[in-house]
C-alpha positions in Angstrom: -97.9 -290.3 -43.8 -100.8 -288.0 -44.6 -102.1 -286.5 -41.9 -105.6 -287.8 -40.5 -106.9 -284.8 -39.2 -106.3 -283.5 -42.8 -108.1 -286.6 -43.8 -111.2 -285.5 -41.9 -111.3 -281.9 -42.7 -110.4 -282.7 -46.2 -113.9 -284.3 -46.1 -115.5 -281.8 -44.1 -114.9 -279.1 -46.3 -115.4 -281.2 -49.5 -119.0 -281.2 -48.0 -119.8 -277.8 -47.6 -118.4 -276.8 -51.0 -121.2 -279.2 -52.3 -123.8 -277.9 -50.7 -123.0 -273.8 -51.2 -122.5 -275.3 -54.9 -126.1 -277.4 -54.7 -127.9 -273.9 -53.2 -125.9 -272.1 -55.7 -127.5 -274.2 -58.6 -130.8 -274.6 -56.6 -130.6 -278.1 -57.4 -132.6 -280.9 -56.2 -132.3 -283.4 -53.1 -130.4 -279.8 -51.2 -133.2 -280.3 -48.4 -133.6 -277.1 -48.7 -131.5 -274.1 -48.4 -129.9 -274.3 -45.1 -128.9 -270.9 -43.2 -125.2 -270.2 -44.5 -124.9 -268.7 -40.7 -125.2 -272.5 -39.8 -124.2 -275.0 -41.9 -125.3 -278.9 -40.8 -123.5 -280.6 -38.4 -120.6 -282.4 -39.9 -119.4 -286.1 -39.5 -116.1 -284.9 -37.8 -115.9 -282.8 -34.7 -113.1 -280.4 -34.1 -110.7 -281.8 -32.0 -110.4 -280.3 -28.5 -107.2 -278.6 -27.7 -106.0 -281.9 -25.1 -106.5 -283.6 -28.6 -104.8 -281.4 -30.8 -101.9 -281.2 -28.7 -101.9 -285.1 -28.5 -102.2 -285.2 -32.6 -99.4 -282.5 -33.0 -97.2 -284.5 -30.9 -97.6 -287.8 -32.9 -96.5 -286.1 -35.9 -99.7 -285.0 -37.4 -99.1 -282.1 -39.6 -102.5 -280.3 -39.9 -102.7 -280.7 -36.1 -99.2 -279.4 -35.6 -99.1 -276.8 -38.3 -102.6 -275.2 -36.5 -100.8 -275.5 -33.1 -97.4 -274.1 -34.5 -98.9 -271.3 -35.9 -101.9 -270.9 -33.5 -105.0 -271.7 -36.1 -108.8 -271.1 -34.9 -110.5 -273.9 -36.2 -112.2 -271.8 -39.1 -108.9 -270.9 -40.3 -108.3 -274.4 -40.3 -110.9 -274.7 -42.5 -110.1 -271.8 -45.1 -106.7 -272.8 -45.3 -107.7 -276.9 -46.6 -110.4 -274.4 -48.8 -107.3 -273.0 -50.2 -105.8 -276.6 -51.1 -109.1 -278.5 -52.8 -108.5 -277.3 -56.5 -104.3 -278.7 -55.7 -106.3 -282.5 -54.5 -109.8 -282.0 -56.3 -110.4 -281.0 -59.9 -113.9 -281.1 -59.6 -113.2 -278.4 -56.9 -111.4 -276.5 -59.1 -114.1 -276.7 -61.8 -116.6 -275.3 -58.8 -114.5 -272.1 -57.5 -114.9 -271.3 -61.2 -118.5 -271.5 -61.1 -119.3 -270.0 -57.9 -117.1 -266.8 -58.4 -117.8 -266.6 -61.6 -114.2 -265.7 -62.6 -111.7 -267.6 -65.1 -109.5 -269.1 -61.8 -109.9 -272.8 -60.4 -108.8 -270.8 -56.9 -111.8 -269.5 -54.4 -112.4 -266.0 -54.0 -112.4 -264.8 -50.1 -116.1 -264.5 -50.5 -116.2 -268.4 -52.1 -113.7 -269.6 -49.3 -116.1 -267.9 -46.4 -119.8 -268.9 -47.5 -118.5 -272.2 -47.6 -118.3 -272.1 -44.0 -121.5 -270.2 -43.4 -119.0 -267.0 -42.7 -119.7 -263.9 -43.8 -117.6 -261.4 -45.3 -118.1 -258.3 -42.9 -117.3 -261.2 -40.0 -114.2 -262.1 -41.7 -113.3 -258.4 -41.8 -114.0 -258.0 -38.0 -112.4 -260.9 -36.7 -109.0 -260.5 -39.6 -110.4 -263.2 -40.6 -107.9 -263.9 -44.1 -106.3 -260.4 -43.9 -103.2 -259.0 -43.7 -101.5 -259.5 -40.9 -103.9 -262.8 -39.4 -102.3 -265.8 -38.8 -102.7 -267.4 -41.8 -101.0 -264.9 -43.9 -98.3 -263.5 -41.6 -97.5 -266.9 -41.2 -97.2 -267.0 -44.9 -99.9 -269.9 -45.7 -101.8 -268.4 -48.0 -101.5 -265.3 -50.1 -103.6 -263.0 -52.4 -103.0 -263.2 -56.2 -104.8 -260.3 -56.6 -103.9 -258.1 -53.6 -105.6 -255.1 -55.5 -109.2 -256.5 -56.1 -112.0 -255.6 -53.6 -111.8 -257.7 -50.5 -114.4 -260.0 -51.4 -112.7 -260.6 -54.7 -109.3 -261.9 -53.7 -108.1 -264.8 -54.9 -106.5 -267.1 -52.5 -103.4 -269.3 -53.0 -101.4 -271.9 -50.8 -97.4 -272.5 -51.2 -96.8 -275.6 -53.0 -94.6 -276.6 -50.3 -97.9 -276.4 -48.0 -99.3 -279.3 -50.1 -96.3 -281.3 -50.0 -96.4 -281.1 -45.9 -99.8 -282.1 -45.0 -99.3 -285.1 -48.0 -96.3 -286.7 -45.8 -93.5 -285.9 -49.0 -90.6 -284.2 -46.5 -88.8 -287.1 -47.4 -88.8 -286.3 -50.9 -87.7 -282.2 -50.8 -85.6 -281.8 -47.6 -85.4 -278.4 -46.6 -88.4 -277.8 -49.0 -86.7 -277.8 -52.1 -84.8 -274.9 -52.0 -81.2 -275.6 -52.6 -80.0 -273.0 -49.8 -81.7 -275.0 -47.1 -80.4 -278.5 -46.3 -81.8 -280.6 -43.1 -78.7 -282.0 -41.2 -78.8 -285.7 -40.8 -78.8 -286.9 -36.9 -75.8 -285.9 -35.0 -73.3 -289.1 -35.3 -71.6 -290.9 -32.2 -67.8 -289.8 -32.8 -64.8 -289.6 -30.1 -65.5 -285.8 -30.2 -68.2 -285.5 -28.3 -69.6 -282.0 -28.2 -69.5 -281.6 -23.9 -72.2 -282.7 -21.3 -72.0 -279.1 -19.7 -72.5 -277.3 -23.0 -75.1 -279.4 -24.3 -77.6 -278.9 -20.9 -76.4 -275.5 -21.1 -78.0 -274.8 -24.4 -80.6 -277.2 -24.3 -82.1 -275.1 -20.8 -81.5 -271.6 -22.6 -83.7 -272.7 -25.8 -86.2 -274.2 -23.2 -86.8 -271.3 -21.6 -86.6 -269.0 -24.6 -86.8 -270.7 -27.6 -87.4 -267.5 -30.3 -84.6 -265.7 -29.0 -81.2 -265.6 -31.5 -78.0 -267.1 -30.3 -74.8 -266.6 -31.4 -72.4 -269.7 -30.9 -68.8 -269.3 -31.9 -66.2 -272.1 -32.5 -63.2 -272.7 -33.1 -60.9 -275.0 -35.0 -62.7 -278.6 -34.3 -65.9 -276.9 -35.3 -67.7 -277.3 -31.9 -71.0 -275.5 -33.1 -73.2 -278.1 -35.6 -72.4 -281.4 -33.7 -73.2 -279.4 -30.4 -76.9 -278.0 -32.2 -77.6 -281.2 -34.0 -77.1 -282.8 -30.2 -79.4 -280.4 -28.2 -82.2 -280.2 -31.0 -82.3 -284.0 -30.9 -83.1 -284.1 -27.3 -85.8 -280.7 -27.8 -87.0 -282.7 -30.9 -86.3 -280.0 -32.9 -85.4 -280.4 -36.9 -81.6 -278.6 -37.1 -82.5 -276.5 -40.9 -78.7 -275.4 -41.9 -79.0 -271.8 -44.9 -76.2 -272.7 -47.2 -74.6 -268.8 -47.2 -72.7 -270.5 -50.6 -76.4 -272.1 -52.4 -78.1 -268.6 -51.1 -75.5 -266.4 -53.2 -77.1 -268.1 -56.4 -80.4 -267.1 -55.3 -82.2 -264.7 -57.9 -85.1 -264.2 -54.4 -85.3 -261.0 -52.5 -84.1 -261.2 -48.7 -87.8 -261.1 -47.7 -88.7 -263.8 -49.8 -86.0 -265.8 -49.0 -87.2 -265.4 -44.8 -90.5 -265.9 -45.8 -89.4 -269.1 -47.5 -87.2 -269.6 -44.8 -89.5 -269.2 -41.8 -92.3 -271.3 -42.9 -89.6 -274.3 -43.5 -88.6 -274.2 -40.3 -92.0 -273.6 -38.6 -93.2 -276.3 -40.6 -90.7 -278.9 -39.3 -90.6 -277.6 -35.7 -86.6 -276.2 -36.6 -84.2 -274.2 -35.5 -82.3 -272.1 -38.1 -78.7 -272.4 -38.2 -76.9 -270.0 -40.3 -73.1 -269.6 -40.2 -71.6 -266.4 -40.5 -68.4 -265.8 -42.4 -65.6 -263.2 -41.5 -65.4 -260.3 -43.2 -63.8 -260.1 -46.4 -64.4 -263.5 -47.1 -67.3 -263.6 -49.5 -68.4 -261.2 -52.0 -70.0 -258.1 -50.9 -73.0 -258.4 -52.7 -73.1 -262.0 -50.7 -72.6 -260.6 -47.5 -74.8 -258.4 -47.6 -77.7 -260.5 -48.5 -76.6 -262.4 -45.8 -77.1 -260.0 -43.4 -80.1 -258.8 -44.5 -81.5 -262.5 -44.5 -80.4 -262.4 -40.7 -81.9 -259.3 -39.9 -85.7 -260.1 -41.6 -85.0 -263.5 -39.5 -84.1 -262.1 -36.3 -87.8 -260.6 -36.0 -89.4 -263.9 -36.5 -91.1 -266.3 -34.4 -88.3 -269.2 -34.5 -84.8 -270.1 -32.8 -82.8 -268.8 -34.9 -78.9 -269.9 -34.1 -75.6 -268.3 -35.6 -72.7 -269.2 -35.5 -69.0 -268.5 -36.5 -65.3 -268.1 -35.5 -65.1 -264.8 -34.6 -66.7 -263.0 -31.6 -69.9 -261.1 -32.2 -69.7 -257.9 -34.0 -73.4 -256.3 -34.4 -72.0 -253.6 -36.7 -71.4 -256.3 -39.2 -74.6 -257.7 -38.8 -76.9 -254.6 -38.3 -78.6 -256.9 -35.3 -78.0 -256.1 -31.6 -76.1 -258.6 -29.1 -77.8 -262.4 -29.0 -77.0 -264.4 -26.0 -73.1 -265.6 -27.1 -72.0 -269.0 -26.4 -68.5 -269.8 -26.7 -68.1 -273.3 -27.4 -64.5 -273.9 -27.9 -62.9 -276.3 -25.3 -59.6 -274.4 -23.4 -57.4 -276.4 -25.4 -59.1 -275.2 -28.8 -58.2 -271.2 -27.3 -54.6 -271.7 -27.4 -52.8 -269.5 -30.6 -51.4 -272.6 -32.5 -55.3 -273.0 -32.8 -56.0 -269.4 -33.6 -57.8 -268.9 -36.8 -57.6 -265.7 -38.9 -60.4 -265.1 -41.2 -60.1 -266.8 -44.5 -58.9 -270.2 -42.0 -61.7 -269.7 -40.7 -64.3 -269.3 -43.9 -62.1 -272.5 -44.9 -62.7 -274.7 -41.6 -66.4 -274.0 -41.3 -66.8 -275.0 -45.0 -64.9 -278.7 -44.4 -67.3 -279.0 -41.1 -70.6 -277.7 -43.0 -69.6 -280.5 -45.7 -69.4 -283.0 -43.9 -72.2 -282.5 -41.2 -74.7 -283.0 -44.5 -73.3 -286.1 -44.9 -73.3 -287.1 -41.4 -70.0 -287.4 -41.1 -67.3 -286.0 -39.1 -64.8 -284.9 -40.8 -60.6 -285.6 -39.3 -58.7 -283.1 -37.6 -56.3 -283.1 -40.3 -58.1 -282.2 -42.5 -59.2 -279.8 -41.2 -55.6 -278.3 -40.5 -55.1 -279.0 -44.1 -58.2 -276.5 -45.1 -57.0 -274.0 -43.0 -53.0 -274.2 -43.4 -54.1 -273.8 -47.3 -56.5 -271.6 -47.4 -54.1 -269.2 -44.9 -51.2 -270.1 -47.6 -53.0 -268.4 -50.7 -53.9 -265.4 -48.1 -50.8 -265.1 -46.6 -48.8 -265.6 -50.6 -50.8 -262.9 -51.8 -49.8 -260.1 -49.8 -46.0 -261.9 -48.9 -43.0 -263.6 -50.9 -42.9 -267.2 -49.5 -39.4 -268.3 -48.6 -38.1 -272.0 -47.7 -35.7 -272.0 -45.3 -32.4 -273.1 -46.3 -29.6 -271.1 -44.5 -28.7 -272.8 -41.2 -27.0 -271.1 -37.8 -24.0 -273.0 -38.8 -24.1 -271.0 -41.7 -24.0 -267.4 -40.1 -21.1 -266.2 -39.5 -22.0 -263.2 -36.1 -20.2 -262.3 -33.2 -21.1 -264.4 -30.3 -23.8 -261.9 -28.6 -25.3 -261.7 -31.9 -25.5 -265.3 -31.5 -26.9 -265.2 -27.8 -29.7 -263.1 -28.5 -30.7 -265.4 -31.1 -30.3 -267.8 -29.0 -32.7 -266.5 -26.8 -35.3 -265.4 -29.8 -35.3 -269.4 -30.6 -36.1 -270.7 -27.1 -38.8 -268.1 -26.3 -40.9 -269.4 -29.2 -39.8 -273.3 -28.6 -41.0 -272.6 -25.0 -43.9 -270.5 -25.1 -46.3 -272.7 -24.4 -44.7 -274.1 -21.7 -44.6 -270.6 -19.9 -48.1 -269.3 -20.4 -49.8 -272.3 -20.0 -48.1 -274.5 -18.0 -46.2 -272.2 -15.7 -49.2 -269.6 -15.9 -47.2 -266.4 -17.0 -50.2 -263.8 -17.9 -49.4 -260.8 -19.9 -52.4 -259.1 -19.5 -53.8 -256.1 -21.0 -55.4 -257.9 -24.9 -51.0 -258.8 -24.8 -50.7 -262.3 -27.4 -48.0 -265.2 -26.9 -46.0 -264.3 -29.6 -42.8 -263.1 -29.6 -41.7 -260.1 -31.9 -38.1 -258.7 -32.6 -36.3 -256.6 -34.4 -33.0 -256.8 -36.2 -31.5 -253.2 -36.8 -27.9 -252.8 -38.9 -26.5 -251.7 -41.8 -27.1 -253.7 -45.2 -25.4 -256.5 -45.8 -24.8 -257.4 -42.3 -26.6 -260.6 -42.5 -29.5 -259.8 -41.1 -32.2 -261.2 -43.6 -30.1 -264.6 -43.3 -30.5 -264.6 -40.0 -34.0 -264.3 -39.7 -34.3 -267.3 -42.6 -31.5 -268.9 -40.1 -34.2 -268.9 -37.4 -36.8 -270.1 -39.0 -35.2 -273.1 -40.6 -34.5 -274.2 -36.4 -37.6 -273.9 -35.6 -38.6 -275.8 -38.8 -40.8 -272.8 -39.8 -41.6 -271.1 -42.9 -40.7 -267.4 -43.4 -42.8 -264.5 -44.8 -41.3 -262.0 -46.1 -43.6 -258.8 -46.3 -43.8 -256.6 -49.5 -44.5 -252.8 -48.2 -45.6 -252.2 -51.6 -48.7 -254.9 -51.8 -49.6 -253.5 -48.2 -49.7 -250.0 -48.3 -52.6 -247.8 -49.6 -53.4 -245.1 -50.6 -57.1 -245.5 -49.5 -57.7 -244.6 -45.6 -57.6 -247.9 -43.6 -57.1 -250.3 -46.7 -53.7 -250.6 -45.4 -54.8 -251.8 -42.1 -57.3 -254.5 -43.7 -54.4 -256.0 -45.5 -51.9 -255.9 -42.2 -54.7 -257.8 -40.5 -54.7 -260.6 -43.3 -50.9 -261.0 -43.2 -51.2 -261.1 -39.3 -54.4 -263.6 -38.8 -53.1 -265.9 -41.6 -49.5 -265.8 -40.3 -50.9 -266.9 -37.1 -53.1 -269.6 -38.8 -50.1 -271.0 -40.0 -47.8 -270.4 -37.3 -44.8 -268.8 -39.5 -42.2 -266.7 -39.3 -43.4 -263.1 -40.9 -40.4 -260.5 -41.6 -41.0 -257.0 -42.6 -37.7 -256.4 -44.4 -36.7 -252.1 -44.0 -40.1 -251.8 -42.0 -38.1 -248.4 -41.4 -41.6 -246.5 -43.3 -44.1 -248.7 -41.9 -42.2 -248.3 -38.1 -41.5 -244.7 -38.4 -41.8 -242.4 -35.6 -44.8 -240.9 -35.1 -44.4 -237.2 -35.7 -46.6 -234.0 -35.2 -49.8 -234.0 -37.0 -50.3 -230.7 -39.6 -52.6 -232.4 -41.8 -54.4 -235.3 -42.8 -51.8 -237.2 -44.1 -49.9 -237.2 -40.7 -53.1 -238.2 -39.3 -53.4 -241.2 -41.7 -49.8 -242.4 -41.5 -49.8 -242.2 -36.7 -53.7 -244.3 -37.3 -51.8 -246.8 -39.1 -49.0 -246.8 -37.0 -51.2 -247.0 -33.8 -53.2 -250.1 -35.7 -49.2 -251.9 -35.8 -48.2 -251.1 -32.5 -51.7 -252.8 -31.2 -51.8 -255.5 -33.3 -47.8 -256.4 -33.3 -48.6 -256.4 -29.5 -51.5 -258.8 -29.9 -50.0 -261.7 -32.4 -49.3 -264.9 -31.7 -46.9 -265.9 -33.8 -42.7 -264.8 -34.6 -42.5 -261.5 -36.3 -39.0 -260.0 -36.8 -38.4 -256.8 -38.5 -35.4 -255.3 -39.9 -34.4 -252.0 -40.1 -31.1 -250.1 -41.5 -31.2 -247.3 -39.1 -32.8 -248.3 -35.4 -32.8 -244.4 -34.3 -36.0 -244.4 -37.1 -38.0 -246.6 -35.4 -40.7 -245.4 -33.0 -39.6 -245.5 -29.4 -42.8 -246.9 -28.9 -42.6 -250.0 -30.8 -38.5 -250.9 -29.9 -39.7 -250.8 -26.1 -42.4 -253.9 -27.0 -39.8 -255.8 -28.7 -38.8 -259.1 -27.0 -35.3 -258.8 -28.3 -33.8 -256.3 -30.1 -30.5 -257.6 -31.8 -27.6 -255.3 -33.1 -26.0 -256.4 -36.5 -22.8 -254.2 -36.1 -20.4 -254.0 -39.3 -18.0 -257.1 -38.9 -14.6 -256.6 -37.9 -10.9 -258.0 -39.4 -11.2 -261.2 -37.6 -14.8 -261.5 -38.6 -13.9 -260.8 -42.1 -11.8 -262.8 -42.3 -14.0 -265.7 -41.7 -16.5 -264.8 -44.1 -14.1 -265.1 -46.4 -12.8 -268.1 -45.7 -16.8 -269.4 -45.6 -17.6 -267.8 -48.5 -14.6 -269.3 -50.4 -14.0 -272.8 -49.0 -11.8 -274.2 -50.9 -11.3 -272.3 -53.6 -9.3 -269.9 -52.2 -6.3 -268.3 -54.6 -2.9 -269.1 -54.3 -2.2 -265.5 -54.5 -4.8 -264.1 -52.0 -3.8 -264.2 -48.5 -7.7 -264.3 -46.7 -5.9 -261.8 -44.0 -5.2 -259.2 -45.9 -8.2 -258.9 -47.8 -10.0 -258.7 -44.2 -8.1 -256.1 -42.7 -7.4 -254.2 -46.1 -10.8 -253.6 -47.2 -14.3 -252.9 -44.5 -16.8 -254.1 -46.1 -20.0 -256.0 -44.7 -20.9 -260.0 -44.7 -23.2 -259.4 -48.3 -20.7 -257.0 -49.9 -18.1 -260.0 -49.3 -20.8 -262.1 -51.0 -21.3 -259.6 -53.9 -17.3 -260.0 -54.0 -17.1 -263.6 -54.0 -19.7 -264.0 -56.7 -18.4 -261.5 -59.3 -14.8 -262.9 -58.9 -16.4 -266.6 -59.6 -18.3 -265.8 -62.2 -15.3 -263.7 -64.1 -13.5 -266.5 -63.6 -16.1 -269.0 -65.4 -16.5 -267.0 -68.2 -12.9 -266.9 -68.6 -13.0 -270.4 -68.7 -10.1 -270.7 -65.8 -10.0 -270.8 -61.7 -10.5 -268.0 -60.1 -7.3 -265.7 -59.1 -6.3 -262.7 -56.6 -7.4 -260.5 -59.8 -10.4 -261.4 -59.9 -11.0 -260.5 -56.3 -9.2 -257.5 -56.4 -12.2 -256.4 -59.5 -14.6 -258.1 -57.6 -14.1 -255.6 -54.5 -13.4 -252.3 -56.8 -16.7 -253.0 -58.0 -18.7 -253.3 -54.7 -16.9 -250.5 -53.5 -18.1 -248.6 -56.5 -21.5 -249.5 -55.7 -21.3 -248.3 -52.4 -20.0 -245.0 -53.6 -16.5 -245.4 -51.6 -13.0 -244.6 -52.8 -11.2 -248.3 -53.7 -7.7 -248.2 -52.8 -5.7 -251.0 -54.1 -3.5 -252.7 -51.8 -2.2 -256.9 -52.8 -4.0 -259.5 -52.2 
């Protein structure tokens, strides 16, 4: 619907332009040249402030624009004058004639003369000058700012004419692909919460132009809460799409001007999702950061939201008003999101909000797990656990420690939430275990068996993909591992972790300082971890004592004695024990760890398969001799 006030002022302005043209021509029918400082009375009177506010409340576009941008009556009429050539080609011809320039747009002097305003008074009163409401609000610009003030040509954005003509529905977001008007808040079962709505609504009403940061969780509380709140306040939710923004070739300043103009025209609040660091290209992150800084200075409600605590150093703006929208349940460890998962979840909620829908939580969790799996898979090796606890041949004491490790993970929700155990000091609710013992004693297999019993995936961290020669990169990679593992609720295995968790030494150079910083970071992050982390080492004495003290379980895998070795031989040979072999003799004669016994059996089986016959005792002795050679030990043959 076209603005009624716009139609009235358009008629007034056209008549004033006609009079100016007639005076300039000196034509007949003018009734004499009127004093330009006192033009004849117009058929329409300018509404008083109360009438103007009423028109704006009723949806009149020009009345809203006049109120929103604090325009005076002359400024509003000058704005309408600038729009005349877009509506009436005859007015464009009149402007060319009056200015003597090859342009259909009005110059400053012509626009002022049409309303009987001297150029001198315009300069004194700041009309059509930089910094005036028309220019500061982006409603009018100069086509030739280098020209003398009276000769400057005035221009208006195309968006303004669409707005005044009531064509908003044809161009949601003003035709800018990175600006999207969100549909009304849907009625769904996951109500954002009456208390949060009332608090945010009262806050926005008291101070609408203060920047706010809303922290959300896996449930995507920000958009439903904001849409419901703005609906009550009568404001439009205008979303900045960071993915579409990355394709724009405009400068940050131009993007900010267009966003601000659109928001003020629609009476909107601007919503900006903030992706976590490292989840978007550096160029896109820098563009979004500069846009946020510029929008923070504009007179509009700016609502930033994301899944992490506000970090002023990342966005270059002071701490805004921060509101945590997450429910108590959403703050539990199983719903904590890493950077990659948080970005994926935000995209799912944003895409649904743009269609007016609400995503299913199954879809949201699947997106978080898929993105976290891809993130973790680039830094660690994924193992689907196949070894069960029954497959392990271990002493009773080791089995007891593994039972307690499983119990810690299974009952952590009950202990920390139902029983109310508080750790304090920023500690997480996860479990850390150290498996120490010689190579081949079953540490990795035990970790796999624990993961299978807990029905969790196992990721073995690849140290070469983690450690970097560049300062700070190792810590970033470890943060990606821990964050993704928390989202997936996966078991993280740092195999042979001596190099990463070794004792911190005296600082004698930059390398020592860097290594100690890495160890310090690992110590803090391991303590704050909300999942299950297992470290294995061949020499416990190599592990820093500060790490050892913080492990929930320390399991010693000692070299097996003759009885345990006999069980291992029987378990691995099964029914294929050669008739000429005594398992007890092998167990007592050869001091081998479980991994070495497995290697001996594999060598014997392959030798028998190559010969096309059943396995013999000689095949086993050859396998044992080969394994002794790999271990650098002397082999003494005994009768099997």
